[in-house]
MARBA-3410 file (N, C-alpha, C, O; in Angstrom, 1 decimal):
256
0.8,-1.1,-0.1,0.0,0.0,0.0,0.8,1.2,-0.1,1.7,1.3,0.7 ~ 0.6,2.1,-1.0,1.6,3.3,-1.0,1.3,4.2,0.2,0.3,4.5,0.7 ~ 2.5,4.6,0.6,2.4,5.8,1.8,1.9,7.1,1.4,2.3,7.5,0.3 ~ 1.1,7.8,2.0,0.7,9.3,1.5,1.8,10.2,1.9,2.6,10.1,2.8 ~ 1.9,11.2,1.0,2.9,12.3,1.3,2.3,13.1,2.3,1.2,12.9,2.8
3.2,14.0,2.7,2.9,15.1,3.9,1.6,16.0,3.3,0.6,16.4,4.0 ~ 1.8,16.3,2.1,0.6,17.2,1.4,-0.6,16.4,1.5,-1.6,16.9,2.1 ~ -0.6,15.1,1.0,-1.7,14.2,0.9,-2.5,14.2,2.3,-3.7,14.4,2.4 ~ -1.6,13.9,3.2,-2.2,13.6,4.6,-2.8,15.1,5.2,-3.7,15.0,6.0 ~ -2.3,16.1,4.9,-2.7,17.3,5.2,-4.3,17.5,4.4,-5.3,18.0,5.0
-4.4,17.2,3.2,-5.6,17.4,2.5,-6.6,16.3,3.2,-7.7,16.7,3.6 ~ -6.3,15.1,3.4,-7.1,14.1,4.1,-7.8,14.7,5.5,-9.0,14.5,5.9 ~ -6.7,15.3,6.1,-7.2,15.6,7.6,-8.0,16.9,7.5,-9.0,17.1,8.2 ~ -7.7,17.8,6.5,-8.7,18.8,6.3,-10.2,18.5,6.0,-11.2,19.0,6.5 ~ -10.1,17.6,5.0,-11.4,16.9,4.4,-12.2,16.2,5.5,-13.4,16.2,5.5
-11.6,15.5,6.4,-12.2,15.0,7.7,-13.0,15.9,8.4,-14.1,15.7,8.7 ~ -12.2,17.1,8.7,-12.6,18.2,9.7,-13.9,18.9,8.9,-14.9,19.2,9.6 ~ -13.9,19.0,7.6,-15.0,19.6,6.8,-16.3,18.8,6.9,-17.4,19.3,7.1 ~ -16.1,17.6,6.8,-17.0,16.4,6.8,-17.7,16.5,8.3,-19.0,16.5,8.5 ~ -16.8,16.6,9.3,-17.3,16.4,10.7,-18.1,17.8,10.9,-19.2,17.8,11.4
-17.6,19.0,10.5,-18.4,20.1,10.6,-19.9,20.2,9.9,-20.8,20.8,10.4 ~ -19.8,19.5,8.9,-21.2,19.5,8.2,-22.0,18.7,8.8,-23.2,19.2,8.9 ~ -21.7,17.4,9.4,-22.5,16.6,10.1,-22.9,17.3,11.3,-24.1,17.3,11.5 ~ -22.1,18.0,12.2,-22.6,18.6,13.2,-23.5,19.8,13.0,-24.1,20.2,14.0 ~ -23.6,20.3,11.8,-24.6,21.4,11.4,-26.0,20.9,11.2,-26.9,21.7,11.3
-26.2,19.5,10.9,-27.4,18.9,10.5,-28.3,18.9,11.8,-27.9,18.5,12.9 ~ -29.5,19.4,11.5,-30.3,19.5,12.7,-31.1,18.0,12.8,-31.7,17.4,11.9 ~ -31.0,17.5,14.0,-31.5,16.3,14.3,-33.1,16.5,14.4,-33.6,17.5,14.7 ~ -33.6,15.3,14.3,-35.3,15.4,14.4,-35.5,15.1,15.7,-34.7,14.4,16.3 ~ -36.5,15.7,16.3,-36.8,15.4,17.6,-37.2,14.0,17.9,-38.1,13.5,17.2
-36.7,13.4,19.0,-37.2,12.0,19.2,-38.7,11.9,19.7,-39.1,12.7,20.5 ~ -39.3,10.9,19.2,-40.6,10.7,19.4,-41.0,10.0,20.9,-40.9,8.8,21.2 ~ -41.5,10.9,21.7,-41.5,10.4,23.1,-42.8,9.6,23.4,-43.8,9.8,22.7 ~ -42.7,8.8,24.4,-43.8,8.1,24.8,-44.9,9.1,25.1,-44.7,10.2,25.5 ~ -46.2,8.3,24.9,-47.4,9.2,25.3,-47.4,9.4,26.7,-47.3,8.5,27.6
-47.5,11.0,27.1,-47.3,11.4,28.4,-48.8,11.5,28.9,-49.8,11.3,28.2 ~ -48.8,11.9,30.3,-50.0,11.9,31.0,-50.2,13.5,31.5,-49.2,14.1,32.0 ~ -51.4,13.9,31.4,-51.4,15.3,31.9,-52.7,15.3,33.0,-53.6,14.6,32.8 ~ -52.6,16.1,34.1,-53.6,16.2,35.1,-54.7,17.0,34.8,-54.6,18.1,34.2 ~ -55.8,16.4,35.1,-57.2,16.9,34.9,-57.7,17.3,36.2,-57.8,16.6,37.2
-58.3,18.7,36.1,-58.8,19.3,37.4,-60.3,19.5,37.3,-61.0,19.4,36.3 ~ -60.9,19.8,38.5,-62.5,19.9,38.4,-62.6,21.3,38.5,-61.5,21.9,38.7 ~ -63.8,22.0,38.5,-64.1,23.3,38.7,-63.8,23.7,40.1,-63.6,24.9,40.4 ~ -63.7,22.8,40.9,-63.6,23.1,42.3,-62.0,23.2,42.6,-61.7,23.4,43.8 ~ -61.1,23.0,41.7,-59.7,22.9,42.0,-59.2,21.6,42.4,-58.0,21.6,42.8
-59.9,20.6,42.3,-59.7,19.3,42.9,-59.2,18.4,41.7,-59.6,18.7,40.5 ~ -58.3,17.4,42.0,-57.8,16.6,41.1,-58.8,15.6,40.6,-59.6,15.1,41.4 ~ -58.9,15.4,39.1,-60.2,14.5,38.6,-59.3,13.4,37.8,-59.8,12.8,36.8 ~ -57.9,13.1,38.2,-57.3,12.1,37.5,-56.2,12.6,36.5,-55.7,13.7,36.6 ~ -55.9,11.7,35.5,-55.0,12.1,34.5,-55.6,11.6,33.1,-56.5,10.8,33.0
-54.9,12.3,32.0,-55.4,11.8,30.6,-54.2,11.6,29.9,-53.2,12.3,30.3 ~ -54.0,10.7,29.0,-53.0,10.3,28.1,-53.1,11.3,26.9,-54.2,11.5,26.3 ~ -52.0,11.9,26.4,-51.9,12.8,25.6,-51.5,12.4,24.2,-50.3,12.1,24.1 ~ -52.1,12.4,23.1,-51.6,12.1,21.9,-50.5,12.6,21.4,-50.5,13.9,21.3 ~ -49.4,12.0,20.9,-48.1,12.5,20.6,-48.3,13.4,19.2,-47.6,14.3,19.1
-49.2,13.2,18.3,-49.4,13.8,17.3,-49.7,15.2,17.5,-49.5,16.0,16.7 ~ -50.3,15.4,18.8,-50.8,16.9,19.1,-49.9,17.5,20.0,-49.8,18.7,19.8 ~ -49.2,16.9,21.0,-48.4,17.5,21.9,-47.0,17.1,22.1,-46.3,17.1,23.1 ~ -46.4,16.5,20.7,-44.9,16.2,20.6,-44.5,16.6,19.3,-43.4,16.2,18.8 ~ -45.3,17.5,18.6,-45.0,18.1,17.3,-43.6,19.1,17.4,-43.4,19.8,18.4
-42.8,18.9,16.4,-41.8,20.3,16.5,-42.3,21.5,16.3,-43.2,21.7,15.6 ~ -41.5,22.6,17.0,-41.8,23.9,16.7,-41.4,24.5,15.4,-40.2,24.7,15.3 ~ -42.2,24.8,14.4,-41.9,25.3,13.2,-42.5,26.7,13.0,-43.6,27.1,12.6 ~ -41.4,27.6,13.5,-41.8,29.0,13.5,-42.2,29.6,12.2,-43.1,30.4,12.1 ~ -41.4,29.2,11.2,-41.9,29.8,9.9,-43.2,29.3,9.4,-44.0,30.0,8.8
-43.5,28.1,9.6,-44.9,27.6,9.2,-45.9,28.2,10.0,-47.0,28.4,9.4 ~ -45.8,28.5,11.3,-46.7,29.1,12.2,-47.0,30.6,11.7,-48.2,31.0,11.5 ~ -45.7,31.3,11.4,-45.8,32.6,11.1,-46.6,32.6,9.6,-47.5,33.5,9.5 ~ -46.4,31.9,8.7,-47.0,31.8,7.5,-48.5,31.6,7.6,-49.2,32.1,6.8 ~ -49.0,30.7,8.5,-50.2,30.4,8.6,-51.0,31.6,9.4,-52.1,32.0,9.0
-50.5,32.0,10.4,-51.0,33.1,11.2,-51.3,34.3,10.5,-52.4,34.9,10.5 ~ -50.1,34.8,9.6,-50.4,36.0,8.9,-51.4,35.8,7.7,-52.1,36.7,7.2 ~ -51.5,34.6,7.2,-52.3,34.2,6.0,-53.9,34.4,6.7,-54.8,34.9,6.1 ~ -54.1,34.0,8.0,-55.4,33.8,8.4,-55.7,35.3,8.8,-56.8,35.7,8.4 ~ -54.9,36.1,9.4,-55.1,37.5,9.6,-55.3,38.2,8.1,-56.1,39.2,8.1
-54.7,37.9,7.1,-54.9,38.5,5.9,-56.5,38.1,5.4,-57.3,39.0,5.0 ~ -56.9,37.0,5.6,-58.2,36.5,5.0,-59.3,37.2,6.0,-60.4,37.4,5.5 ~ -58.8,37.6,7.3,-60.0,38.3,8.0,-60.0,39.7,7.9,-60.9,40.4,8.5 ~ -59.2,40.1,7.2,-58.9,41.7,7.0,-59.9,42.3,6.2,-60.1,41.9,5.0 ~ -60.8,43.3,6.8,-61.9,43.8,6.0,-61.4,45.0,5.0,-60.6,45.8,5.3
-62.0,44.9,3.8,-61.5,46.1,2.8,-62.7,47.2,3.0,-63.8,47.2,2.6 ~ -62.0,48.2,3.8,-62.9,49.4,4.1,-62.5,50.6,3.1,-63.4,51.2,2.5 ~ -61.2,50.9,3.1,-60.8,52.1,2.4,-61.4,52.0,1.0,-61.3,50.9,0.3 ~ -62.1,53.1,0.5,-62.5,53.2,-1.1,-62.5,54.5,-1.4,-62.9,55.3,-0.5 ~ -62.2,55.0,-2.4,-62.2,56.2,-3.1,-63.1,56.1,-4.5,-63.2,55.1,-5.1
-63.6,57.3,-4.8,-64.3,57.3,-6.1,-63.4,58.0,-7.2,-62.7,58.9,-7.0 ~ -63.6,57.4,-8.3,-62.8,58.2,-9.5,-63.8,59.1,-10.1,-64.9,59.2,-9.7 ~ -63.3,59.6,-11.1,-64.1,60.8,-11.8,-65.3,60.2,-12.4,-66.2,61.1,-12.7 ~ -65.5,59.0,-12.7,-66.8,58.4,-13.3,-67.8,58.2,-12.1,-69.0,57.9,-12.4 ~ -67.3,58.2,-10.7,-68.4,57.9,-9.7,-68.7,58.9,-9.1,-69.7,58.9,-8.3
-67.9,59.9,-9.2,-68.3,61.1,-8.2,-69.6,62.0,-8.8,-69.7,62.2,-10.0 ~ -70.6,62.4,-7.9,-71.8,62.8,-8.4,-71.5,64.3,-9.1,-70.6,65.1,-8.7 ~ -72.3,64.6,-10.1,-72.1,65.8,-11.0,-71.1,65.6,-12.0,-70.7,64.5,-12.4 ~ -70.8,66.9,-12.5,-69.7,67.1,-13.5,-70.2,66.6,-14.9,-69.4,66.2,-15.7 ~ -71.4,66.5,-15.2,-72.0,65.9,-16.6,-71.8,67.0,-17.7,-71.7,66.7,-18.9
-71.7,68.4,-17.3,-71.9,69.5,-18.3,-70.3,69.8,-18.5,-69.5,69.5,-17.6 ~ -69.9,70.3,-19.6,-68.6,70.7,-19.9,-68.7,72.2,-19.3,-69.6,72.9,-19.5 ~ -67.6,72.5,-18.5,-67.5,73.7,-17.8,-67.6,75.0,-18.7,-68.4,75.9,-18.4 ~ -66.9,75.0,-19.8,-66.8,76.0,-20.9,-66.6,75.5,-22.1,-66.3,74.3,-22.1 ~ -66.6,76.1,-23.3,-66.4,75.7,-24.4,-64.9,75.4,-24.6,-64.0,75.9,-23.9
-64.6,74.6,-25.6,-63.1,74.2,-25.8,-62.4,75.2,-26.2,-61.2,75.2,-25.7 ~ -62.7,76.1,-27.0,-61.6,77.1,-27.5,-62.3,78.5,-27.4,-63.5,78.6,-27.4 ~ -61.4,79.6,-27.2,-61.9,81.0,-27.3,-61.9,81.6,-26.1,-62.0,82.8,-26.0 ~ -61.8,80.8,-24.9,-61.9,81.6,-23.7,-60.8,82.1,-23.0,-60.8,82.9,-22.0 ~ -59.6,81.6,-23.6,-58.3,81.9,-23.0,-58.0,81.1,-21.7,-56.9,81.3,-21.1
-58.9,80.2,-21.3,-58.6,79.3,-20.2,-58.2,78.0,-20.6,-58.3,77.7,-21.8 ~ -57.7,77.0,-19.7,-57.4,75.8,-20.1,-58.6,74.9,-20.4,-59.7,75.1,-19.9 ~ -58.3,73.9,-21.2,-59.6,73.0,-21.7,-59.9,72.1,-20.7,-59.0,71.4,-20.2 ~ -61.1,72.0,-20.3,-61.7,71.1,-19.3,-63.1,70.6,-19.8,-63.9,71.3,-20.4 ~ -63.2,69.2,-19.5,-64.4,68.5,-19.8,-65.4,68.1,-18.8,-66.5,67.7,-19.1
-64.9,68.3,-17.5,-65.7,68.1,-16.4,-65.3,68.7,-15.1,-64.1,68.5,-14.8 ~ -66.0,69.3,-14.3,-65.7,69.8,-12.9,-65.2,68.7,-12.1,-64.6,68.9,-11.1 ~ -65.5,67.3,-12.4,-65.2,66.3,-11.5,-63.9,65.5,-11.8,-63.5,64.4,-11.4 ~ -63.3,66.3,-12.5,-61.8,65.8,-13.0,-61.0,65.7,-11.8,-61.3,66.4,-10.8 ~ -60.0,64.9,-11.8,-59.1,64.8,-10.7,-58.2,66.1,-10.4,-57.6,66.3,-9.4
-58.3,66.9,-11.3,-57.6,68.1,-11.2,-58.4,69.3,-10.6,-57.8,70.4,-10.4 ~ -59.7,69.0,-10.2,-60.5,69.8,-9.6,-60.7,69.6,-8.4,-60.4,68.4,-8.0 ~ -61.1,70.7,-7.4,-61.5,70.4,-5.9,-63.0,69.7,-5.9,-63.9,70.3,-6.5 ~ -63.0,68.7,-5.4,-64.3,68.1,-5.1,-64.5,66.9,-6.5,-65.6,66.3,-6.6 ~ -63.4,66.7,-7.2,-63.3,65.7,-8.3,-62.9,64.3,-7.8,-62.5,64.1,-6.6
-62.9,63.5,-8.8,-62.4,62.2,-8.4,-61.0,61.9,-7.8,-60.2,62.9,-7.9 ~ -60.7,60.8,-7.3,-59.3,60.4,-6.9,-58.6,59.7,-7.9,-59.2,58.7,-8.4 ~ -57.3,59.9,-8.2,-56.6,59.1,-8.9,-55.6,58.1,-8.4,-54.5,58.5,-7.8 ~ -55.9,56.9,-8.5,-55.2,55.8,-7.9,-55.2,55.7,-6.4,-54.2,55.5,-5.8 ~ -56.3,55.9,-6.0,-56.7,55.9,-4.5,-57.0,54.5,-4.1,-57.2,53.7,-5.1
-57.2,54.1,-2.9,-57.5,52.8,-2.5,-58.9,52.3,-2.9,-59.8,53.1,-2.8 ~ -59.1,51.0,-3.4,-60.4,50.7,-3.9,-60.9,49.2,-3.2,-60.1,48.3,-3.1 ~ -62.0,49.2,-2.9,-62.6,47.9,-2.1,-62.4,46.8,-3.0,-62.6,45.7,-2.5 ~ -62.1,46.9,-4.3,-62.0,45.6,-5.0,-60.6,44.8,-4.7,-60.3,43.8,-5.2 ~ -59.9,45.4,-3.8,-58.6,44.9,-3.6,-58.6,43.7,-2.8,-59.3,43.7,-1.8
-58.0,42.6,-3.2,-58.0,41.4,-2.4,-57.0,41.0,-1.5,-55.9,40.8,-2.0 ~ -57.2,40.8,-0.2,-56.0,40.5,0.6,-55.9,39.0,0.9,-55.0,38.6,1.6 ~ -56.9,38.2,0.5,-56.9,36.7,0.9,-55.7,35.9,0.4,-55.1,36.2,-0.6 ~ -55.4,35.0,1.2,-54.1,34.2,1.1,-54.6,32.6,1.2,-55.3,32.2,2.1 ~ -54.3,31.9,0.3,-54.6,30.5,0.3,-53.9,29.6,1.4,-52.7,29.7,1.4
-54.4,29.0,2.2,-53.7,28.3,3.3,-54.0,26.7,3.0,-55.1,26.3,3.0 ~ -53.0,25.9,2.7,-53.4,24.5,2.6,-53.9,23.9,3.9,-53.7,24.3,5.0 ~ -54.7,22.9,3.8,-55.2,22.1,5.0,-54.3,21.5,6.0,-54.5,21.4,7.2 ~ -53.3,21.0,5.2,-52.3,20.3,5.9,-51.4,21.3,6.7,-51.2,21.2,7.9 ~ -51.0,22.4,6.1,-50.3,23.5,6.7,-51.0,24.0,7.8,-50.4,24.4,8.8
-52.2,24.1,7.8,-53.1,24.8,9.0,-53.1,23.7,10.0,-52.9,24.0,11.2 ~ -53.2,22.5,9.7,-53.3,21.3,10.8,-52.0,21.1,11.3,-51.9,20.7,12.4 ~ -50.8,21.4,10.6,-49.3,21.2,11.1,-48.9,22.4,12.1,-48.1,22.4,13.0 ~ -49.7,23.5,11.7,-49.4,24.8,12.5,-50.1,24.7,13.9,-49.6,25.1,14.9 ~ -51.3,24.2,13.7,-52.2,23.9,15.0,-51.5,22.9,15.8,-51.4,23.2,17.0
-50.9,21.8,15.3,-50.2,21.0,16.4,-48.9,21.4,16.9,-48.5,21.2,18.0 ~ -48.2,22.2,16.1,-47.0,23.0,16.5,-47.2,23.8,17.5,-46.5,23.9,18.5 ~ -48.3,24.6,17.5,-48.8,25.6,18.7,-49.0,24.9,19.8,-48.4,25.1,20.8 ~ -50.0,23.9,19.7,-50.3,23.0,20.8,-49.2,22.5,21.4,-49.1,22.5,22.7 ~ -48.2,22.0,20.7,-47.1,21.2,21.6,-46.3,22.3,22.2,-45.9,22.0,23.3
-46.1,23.5,21.7,-45.4,24.4,22.2,-45.9,25.0,23.5,-45.2,25.5,24.3 ~ -47.4,25.0,23.6,-48.1,25.6,24.6,-48.0,24.7,25.5,-47.8,25.2,26.7 ~ -48.1,23.5,25.4,-47.9,22.4,26.3,-46.6,22.3,27.0,-46.5,22.1,28.2 ~ -45.6,22.5,26.2,-44.2,22.4,26.9,-44.1,23.7,27.7,-43.4,23.6,28.7 ~ -44.7,24.9,27.4,-44.6,26.1,28.2,-45.5,26.0,29.4,-45.6,26.9,30.2
-46.2,24.9,29.5,-46.9,24.9,30.7,-48.3,25.8,30.7,-48.8,26.2,31.7 ~ -48.8,26.0,29.5,-49.9,27.0,29.3,-51.1,26.1,29.1,-52.1,26.8,29.1 ~ -51.3,24.9,28.9,-52.4,24.3,28.7,-53.1,23.6,30.1,-52.4,23.0,30.8 ~ -54.3,23.7,30.3,-54.9,23.2,31.6,-56.2,22.4,31.2,-57.1,22.9,30.5 ~ -56.1,21.2,31.6,-57.4,20.4,31.3,-58.3,20.3,32.4,-57.9,20.0,33.6
-59.7,20.4,32.2,-60.5,20.5,33.1,-61.7,19.6,32.8,-62.3,19.8,31.7 ~ -62.2,18.6,33.6,-63.1,17.7,33.3,-64.6,18.2,32.9,-65.4,17.5,32.3 ~ -64.8,19.4,33.5,-66.3,19.8,33.2,-66.4,21.3,33.6,-66.0,21.7,34.6 ~ -67.0,22.1,32.8,-67.3,23.5,33.2,-68.8,23.7,32.9,-69.1,24.0,31.8 ~ -69.5,23.6,33.9,-70.9,23.7,33.7,-71.7,24.4,34.9,-71.5,24.2,36.1
-72.7,25.3,34.5,-73.5,26.1,35.6,-74.8,25.9,35.5,-75.3,25.8,34.3 ~ -75.6,25.7,36.7,-77.0,25.5,36.6,-77.8,26.8,35.9,-78.9,26.6,35.3 ~ -77.2,28.0,35.9,-77.7,29.0,35.5,-76.6,30.1,35.1,-75.6,30.1,35.8 ~ -76.7,31.0,34.2,-75.6,32.0,33.7,-75.3,32.9,35.0,-76.2,33.5,35.6 ~ -74.2,32.9,35.4,-73.8,33.7,36.5,-72.2,33.9,36.6,-71.5,32.9,36.8
-71.8,35.1,36.4,-70.4,35.5,36.1,-69.8,35.3,37.6,-68.6,34.9,37.7 ~ -70.4,35.6,38.6,-69.8,35.4,40.1,-69.3,33.8,40.2,-68.2,33.5,40.6 ~ -70.3,32.8,39.7,-69.7,31.6,39.9,-68.5,31.1,38.9,-67.6,30.4,39.3 ~ -68.6,31.6,37.6,-67.5,31.6,36.7,-66.1,32.1,37.4,-65.1,31.4,37.3 ~ -66.2,33.2,37.8,-64.9,33.7,38.5,-64.4,32.9,39.6,-63.2,32.7,39.8
-65.2,32.5,40.3,-64.9,31.3,41.5,-64.2,30.3,40.8,-63.0,30.1,41.1 ~ -64.9,29.7,39.9,-64.2,28.6,39.2,-63.0,28.6,38.7,-62.1,27.7,39.0 ~ -62.8,29.9,37.8,-61.4,30.2,37.4,-60.2,30.3,38.3,-59.1,29.9,38.1 ~ -60.8,31.0,39.5,-59.7,31.1,40.6,-59.5,29.8,41.1,-58.3,29.5,41.4 ~ -60.3,28.9,41.4,-60.0,27.5,41.9,-59.1,26.7,40.9,-58.1,26.1,41.3
-59.4,26.9,39.5,-58.6,26.1,38.5,-57.3,26.7,38.5,-56.3,26.0,38.4 ~ -57.2,28.0,38.5,-55.8,28.6,38.7,-54.9,28.5,39.7,-53.6,28.6,39.6 ~ -55.6,28.2,40.8,-54.9,27.8,42.1,-54.3,26.5,41.9,-53.1,26.3,42.0 ~ -55.2,25.5,41.5,-54.6,24.2,41.3,-53.8,23.9,40.3,-53.0,23.0,40.5 ~ -53.7,24.5,39.1,-52.9,24.5,38.1,-51.6,25.3,38.3,-50.6,25.2,37.5
-51.5,26.2,39.4,-50.6,27.1,39.5,-50.2,27.9,38.4,-49.1,28.1,37.9 ~ -51.4,28.4,37.8,-51.4,29.4,36.7,-52.1,30.7,37.2,-53.2,30.9,36.9 ~ -51.4,31.6,37.9,-52.0,32.7,38.6,-52.5,33.9,37.4,-53.3,34.8,37.6 ~ -51.7,33.6,36.2,-52.1,34.6,35.2,-53.3,34.4,34.8,-53.9,35.3,34.2 ~ -53.9,33.3,34.9,-55.3,33.1,34.4,-56.4,33.9,35.1,-57.3,34.3,34.4
-56.2,34.2,36.4,-57.2,35.4,36.9,-56.4,36.8,37.0,-57.0,37.9,37.1 ~ -55.2,36.7,36.9,-54.5,38.1,37.3,-54.2,38.9,36.1,-54.1,40.1,36.1 ~ -54.0,38.2,34.9,-53.6,38.9,33.7,-54.9,39.7,33.2,-56.0,39.2,32.9 ~ -54.6,41.0,33.0,-55.8,42.0,32.6,-56.5,41.7,31.2,-57.7,41.8,31.0 ~ -55.5,41.2,30.2,-56.0,41.0,29.0,-55.7,39.8,28.3,-54.6,39.3,28.6
-56.4,39.2,27.5,-56.0,37.9,26.8,-55.3,36.8,27.7,-54.2,36.2,27.5 ~ -56.1,36.5,28.7,-55.5,35.6,29.7,-55.6,34.1,29.2,-54.7,33.3,29.2 ~ -56.9,33.8,28.7,-57.2,32.4,28.4,-58.2,32.3,27.5,-59.1,33.2,27.4 ~ -58.0,31.1,26.6,-59.2,30.7,25.8,-59.7,29.4,26.5,-58.9,28.4,26.6 ~ -61.0,29.4,26.8,-61.8,28.5,27.2,-62.5,27.6,26.2,-63.6,27.9,25.7
-61.7,26.4,25.9,-62.4,25.7,24.8,-63.2,24.4,25.2,-62.7,23.4,25.8 ~ -64.7,24.5,24.8,-65.6,23.6,25.1,-65.7,22.5,24.1,-65.5,22.7,22.9 ~ -66.0,21.3,24.6,-66.2,20.1,23.6,-67.2,20.3,22.7,-67.1,19.9,21.6 ~ -68.4,20.9,23.3,-69.6,21.1,22.5,-70.2,22.5,23.0,-69.7,23.1,24.0 ~ -71.2,22.9,22.4,-71.8,24.2,22.7,-72.4,24.0,24.2,-73.2,23.1,24.5
-72.0,25.0,25.0,-72.5,25.1,26.5,-72.9,26.5,26.7,-72.1,27.4,27.0 ~ -74.3,26.8,26.4,-75.0,28.2,26.6,-74.6,28.9,27.8,-74.1,30.1,27.8 ~ -75.0,28.1,29.0,-74.9,28.6,30.3,-73.4,29.1,30.7,-73.2,30.2,31.2 ~ -72.5,28.2,30.3,-71.2,28.5,30.6,-70.7,29.5,29.6,-69.8,30.2,30.1 ~ -71.1,29.8,28.4,-70.5,30.8,27.6,-71.2,32.0,28.1,-70.5,33.1,28.0
-72.5,32.1,28.7,-73.0,33.3,29.2,-72.3,33.8,30.6,-72.3,35.0,31.1 ~ -71.9,32.7,31.3,-71.2,33.0,32.5,-69.8,33.5,32.4,-69.3,34.3,33.2 ~ -69.2,33.1,31.4,-67.8,33.6,31.0,-67.5,34.7,30.3,-66.5,35.3,30.5 ~ -68.6,35.1,29.4,-68.4,36.0,28.3,-68.2,37.6,29.0,-67.7,38.5,28.3 ~ -68.7,37.9,30.2,-68.5,39.0,30.8,-67.2,39.2,31.3,-66.8,40.4,31.6
-66.3,38.2,31.4,-65.2,38.3,31.9,-64.1,38.8,30.9,-63.9,38.1,30.0 ~ -63.4,40.0,31.0,-62.9,40.6,29.8,-61.7,39.9,29.3,-61.4,40.0,28.1 ~ -61.0,39.2,30.2,-59.6,38.5,29.7,-59.9,37.1,29.3,-58.9,36.4,29.1 ~ -61.1,36.7,29.0,-61.4,35.3,28.6,-62.1,35.2,27.5,-63.0,36.0,27.2 ~ -61.8,34.3,26.6,-62.4,34.2,25.3,-63.1,32.7,25.3,-62.3,31.8,25.5
-64.3,32.4,25.0,-65.0,31.2,25.0,-65.0,30.9,23.3,-65.4,31.6,22.4 ~ -64.6,29.7,23.3,-64.8,29.0,22.0,-65.0,27.4,22.1,-64.8,26.8,23.1 ~ -65.4,26.9,21.0,-65.6,25.4,20.9,-64.2,24.9,20.3,-63.5,25.7,19.6 ~ -63.9,23.7,20.6,-62.7,23.1,20.2,-62.6,22.8,18.6,-61.5,22.8,18.0 ~ -63.6,22.6,18.2,-63.7,22.4,16.7,-63.1,23.7,16.0,-62.6,23.7,14.9
-63.3,24.9,16.7,-63.0,26.2,16.0,-61.4,26.6,16.5,-61.0,27.7,16.0 ~ -60.8,26.0,17.1,-59.6,26.4,17.6,-58.7,26.6,16.5,-58.7,25.9,15.5 ~ -57.7,27.7,16.4,-56.9,27.9,15.3,-55.7,28.7,16.1,-55.7,29.3,17.2 ~ -54.6,28.4,15.1,-53.3,29.1,15.7,-53.3,30.6,16.2,-52.7,31.0,17.2 ~ -54.2,31.5,15.5,-54.3,32.9,15.9,-55.1,33.1,17.1,-54.8,34.1,17.7
-56.0,32.3,17.5,-56.9,32.3,18.8,-55.9,31.9,19.8,-55.7,32.7,20.7 ~ -55.3,30.8,19.7,-54.3,30.1,20.8,-53.2,31.0,21.1,-52.9,31.3,22.3 ~ -52.4,31.6,20.0,-51.4,32.5,20.2,-51.7,33.8,20.9,-50.9,34.4,21.5 ~ -53.0,34.1,20.7,-53.5,35.8,21.1,-53.7,35.7,22.7,-53.9,36.7,23.4 ~ -53.7,34.4,23.1,-54.0,34.3,24.8,-52.8,33.5,25.3,-52.1,32.9,24.6
-52.7,33.7,26.6,-51.6,33.0,27.2,-52.0,31.5,27.6,-51.2,30.6,27.6 ~ -53.1,31.3,27.9,-53.5,30.0,28.6,-54.7,29.3,27.7,-55.6,30.0,27.2 ~ -54.6,28.0,27.5,-55.7,27.4,26.7,-56.2,26.3,27.8,-55.5,25.5,28.3 ~ -57.6,26.5,28.1,-58.2,25.7,29.1,-59.2,24.8,28.3,-60.2,25.4,27.9 ~ -59.0,23.5,28.2,-59.6,22.5,27.5,-60.7,21.8,28.5,-60.3,21.3,29.6
-61.9,21.8,28.1,-62.8,21.1,28.8,-63.3,20.0,28.1,-63.4,19.9,26.9 ~ -63.6,18.8,29.1,-64.1,17.5,28.6,-62.8,17.1,27.7,-63.1,16.7,26.5 ~ -61.6,17.0,28.1,-60.3,16.6,27.5,-60.5,15.4,26.5,-59.9,15.5,25.4 ~ -61.2,14.4,26.9,-61.2,13.2,26.1,-61.8,13.4,24.9,-61.2,13.2,23.8 ~ -63.1,14.0,24.9,-63.7,14.2,23.7,-62.9,15.5,22.8,-62.6,15.4,21.6
-62.6,16.3,23.6,-61.8,17.4,22.8,-60.8,17.2,22.1,-60.6,17.7,21.0 ~ -59.8,16.2,22.8,-58.6,15.6,22.1,-59.0,14.8,20.9,-58.4,15.0,19.9 ~ -60.0,14.0,21.0,-60.5,13.1,20.0,-60.9,14.0,18.8,-60.6,13.7,17.6 ~ -61.6,15.3,19.0,-61.9,16.2,17.9,-60.7,16.9,17.3,-60.6,17.2,16.2 ~ -59.8,17.1,18.1,-58.4,17.8,17.3,-57.7,16.7,16.6,-57.4,16.9,15.5
-57.5,15.6,17.3,-56.7,14.4,16.3,-57.5,14.2,15.1,-57.0,14.0,14.0 ~ -58.9,14.2,15.2,-59.5,14.0,13.9,-59.3,15.0,12.8,-59.2,14.7,11.6 ~ -59.1,16.2,13.2,-58.8,17.3,12.3,-57.4,17.2,11.8,-57.2,17.7,10.7 ~ -56.5,16.7,12.5,-55.1,16.5,11.8,-55.3,15.2,10.9,-54.5,15.2,9.9 ~ -56.1,14.3,11.1,-56.0,13.1,10.4,-56.7,13.3,9.1,-56.4,12.5,8.2
-57.4,14.3,8.9,-58.1,14.5,7.6,-57.3,14.8,6.4,-57.9,15.1,5.4
END
């Protein structure tokens, strides 16, 4: 076997260093963890057992670029087109020629509603026909939702409650329930945060609970089937009621 020269040995050594550097730069995929358990609380702040969390919902990698793309797209789709200006053909009046074309010594004009005149139409102004909508693929939306849920769970900002129900709509009872849940879950911001504290997600429509909670300014009431990255990221905590049914609904959304 021929021996390598000093120059060849140096080249081999530098090549090994380059390969090792490239390997170290590769982003390793997160390991799939075993299904974990989460505590479930009652309205009174007591323990109601645990629930097994599906890995597809709460062990997804954080994809900042995807989440940003979906969130900005949803905000663009919800953007109302309000600004609208009228051009010279839409402004009222101006049907008669101000003066004859020639012989007056003045500049020629055909309408007093020309953009050159005060009270005339606007040139290149904003129009209501402008479209801000952005297409968001279904899989992108589902992947962004799973990424946001996983990040919220890792940050300790998701709380599971077995049931939130009231015999009659009463804000006082709702505040007491939120205080008990916040104390049990050690989430003081649930009641102390002045704005955008939590999203209360119900498995199904609950009229009495919605009416009891809607007067609390820092809480938003929503159904689990309507959860989206914009709503979740706009609030600090996510409180999920009837976790078994709710997680089944979310898993079904990802499986479509």
